[in-house]
N, C-alpha and C positions, 0 to 999 in steps of 0.2 A: 381499511386502506392505510398505508403507511403515512405518517405525518411527521413534520419537522416542528417540534414544540418550540414555542417562543420563550418559555420560561416566565412569561408574565401571568401571574395568577388572575384567572378570570378571562383573559383574552383567548387562551387556548380553548376554553369552553365555548366562547363565541365563534371560534373558527372550527368547531366540531373536532378538536384534537390538535390543531396546529396548521401550518402551511403545508401544501402539497410539495413533495420533493421536486427540485429543479424547476421551480416557478419563480416568477418575478412579482414581488409584493410591494405595493406602493403605500407608504405611510405619509399622509399629508396633514399639515397643521400650521397654525400661526406660531410665531416665535414664542418659545417658552412652554409650549404644550407638551413637550417630551418626546419628539420624534427621534432625535439622536439617542436619547436614553433607551427608548424601546429597541432601536437597532442594536445598541451595545449589549442590551440584555439578551437579545436573540443570539448574538455571537458568544457571550459569556456562558449562557445555558448550554449551547452546543458543546463547548469545551469541557465544562465541569460535569455535565449530566449525561451527555450523549457520546463523549469521546470523538467529537467532530471538530476538527481544526477550523479556524475562521480567518478571513481577511477583512480589513476595513480599508476601503478606497475613499480617500477624503480629498475634496477640492477646496477646502476652506480652513482647516485647522491643522496645526502641527501635531505630530504624534504625542508630544508631551501634554497637550491639552486633553487628549483622550485618557492618558495615564491619570491625570488629576481628576477628571470627571468620574472615571471608573472607580478610583480610590474612594470617592465620596460614598459609594455604595458597597464598599468592601471587596471590590473586584480588582485583583492585582494583574492588570494587563501587561505591565512591564515584565513581571515574572513569567507570564504566559508566553511572551515573545522570546524570552531567554530559553524557555523549554521547547520552543519550536511548535507551539500550538496556535500561535497568532502572528499575523503580520499586519502592520499599519503602514499604508503606502500613501504618501501625499503626492498628488499629481494634478493634472488638469484634464478636462474633458477631451481636449484636442490630443494630448499625449496618450491618454488611456485608449481612446478610439483607435489611434494609429498602432498602438502596442498590440491590441487584440486582433488587428488585421494582418499581422505578420506571424509566421510560424516561429515558435520558440521565443515569444516576447516575454517581458518581465513578469506580467501577470500570470501567464501560463506557467512560467517557471516556478513562481511562488506557490501556485496551486499544487503543482507536482511535488515541490520540495517538502511541504508540510502536510500534504494530503487534504487540502481544504475542501469542506463541503458547504460552507456558508460564507456569504459575503454581505457586508453593509456598504452601500454606495451613498455617500453623504456629501453633497446633495444633488439630486437630479436637476434642480433649478438652474444649475450652472450651464447645463446643455443649451438653455434657451438663447445664449449669446452666440451659438454657432450658426444659427440661421434665422432670418426673419420670416422665411417662407414656412408656414405650418406643415405643408406636405413634405418638404425637404427635412425639416426638423424631426418629424415623425419617423422618416426613413432612417435618419442618423441614430435616433434612440432605439428604434427597432433592431437595427444591426448590432448596436452595443449590447442590448439585453440578450439577444440570441447568441452572441459570442460568449457571454458569461454562462449561459445555459449549456452551451456545448462543452464547457469545462466541467460540467456536472455540478454546478453550484446552485444552491437555493439562495435567492437574492431578496434583500430588503433594501428598497430605495426610498430615501426621504425626499420630500419636496416642501418647500416653504410656501405658505399661503398668506396673502396679505389680509385675508378676511379674518377679522377678530371675533365678531359676535353675530355671525350669520350672514354677512354680506356675501353675495354670490359673485363669482367671477366667470366670465364667458370666454376668455382668451386662453385658458390653460387646460382645456379638455383633451388636447391631443394625446397626452400620455396615458390617460385613463383607459383607452382602448387597447393599449399595448401591454398592459400588465394583467396578471392572472387574479390578483386580489387587490382590493383598494380599501384601506383603513383610514378613516377620517377622524382627526382629533380636533375638538373645538372648545372654545370658551363659551359658556352659557350663563347669562345673567338671569337669576331668579330672585325676586324680592330683594333687589339691590345687592345681591351677593354673587360673586363670580365662582362658578363651578367649572370643572373640566368634564367633557363628555367624549365618548368614543362610539363609533358606529362602523360596522363592516358593511361597506356599500355594495361590494360584489365579491364573489369567490368562484372563479371558473372551475367547473368540474366537481363542485361540491356544494352542498347546502351549508347554511351558516345562520347564526343568530341574527335576527332582524331588529333586535331591540337597541335602544339608546341607553347606554350605561354610564354611570359616573366612574371616574378613576382618579387616583391620586398618585403623586410621586412621593414614595415613602423612603425609609432608610435603606431598603434593599432593592429599590427600583420602582417600576410602575406596578400598581395594583388596581385591577378593574373590580369595581364594586357592583352594588345592586342597580337595577334600573331606577330612573328618576321616579320618585313617588308622585302620583298624581300628574304624570306627564300628559295624560289625555286632557286634563284641564288646562295645562300650559299651552298645548298645541292648538286648542280650540277657544282659548280665552281672549281677553281684551288685547288687541295689538299693542297697546301702550305698556303692557306687561311683558313685552318681548316675544309674544306668541309668533308673530310673523317671522321674526329673526330665527327663532328656534326651528320652525318648519323649513325655512329656506336653507338653513345650515345642513339639514340632514335628509330632507325629502326631495328637494328640488335640485340638489347639487349635481 
C-alpha cells in the first residue's frame, strides 16, 4: 500500500512505511517534546525526497520562526519557498475555517499554485477556543480536516498536551476520534533521568508497531531509537519508580 514517509528514522518503521495518503495524523505531546519538529521533518522530507510540495498552516508562530528552527537542522525553508515548493501561512482557526468553506479560498489557491501534497497544521489546540461545547467543537474540527482532505492533502496536526510525565487528561479526547492516526510523544522519568518516548496509539486502515520507543532530537531532526530496555520491569515495578505514570501515559490514554 502506498505510504507517505515522514522522513523520521525509525518512525516510518513504526508506521509500517509511513502515513496513509490523504489522512489526518495527530501528533500530541508536552512542550518541547518535538511535535513541530516532527511536522516540519514530514514537510521537508516530502519536498527533498518525494518531490511533494508542502504547506505549513500556523496559528502561533511567524514564518521567520520556522525558517530559524528549520535552519538548525540544515533545512532551508526560505529557499524552498522561493522555489515554489513550500508555503508558510500564518492565520487563525477562525480565518482558516472560513477560508476552506468558500470556493477559491487562499488555502485552496496555494495548494493548486504549488501542487501541495502535504500540510502541517500547528497547532490544533487553538481550535479549542472556538467552542466550549465538545460536540460543536468536534463538528468544527471534523469539517476543517475533511476540507483539507478534499484538497488531496496528507495532514499532520500537532496538539499541545499539559501532561508532562504521564498525567492523564479527560477533556481533550474529542479530536482523537476524528483522526486516522495518533502519535503520542511523552517525557518518561527512569532512575531520575528524563527520556523522550514515542508510541503510535492508533492507525486506521493499517497495522502498526505497538512498542514504546525512545527518541531524540538530533542535528538532523527526530530519530526514533530502540524500545526501552527492561520496560516490562518498569511497567510492573514499584509505583514510586514512576511505573504508574509510565503505564498511564501510554496504555490508558
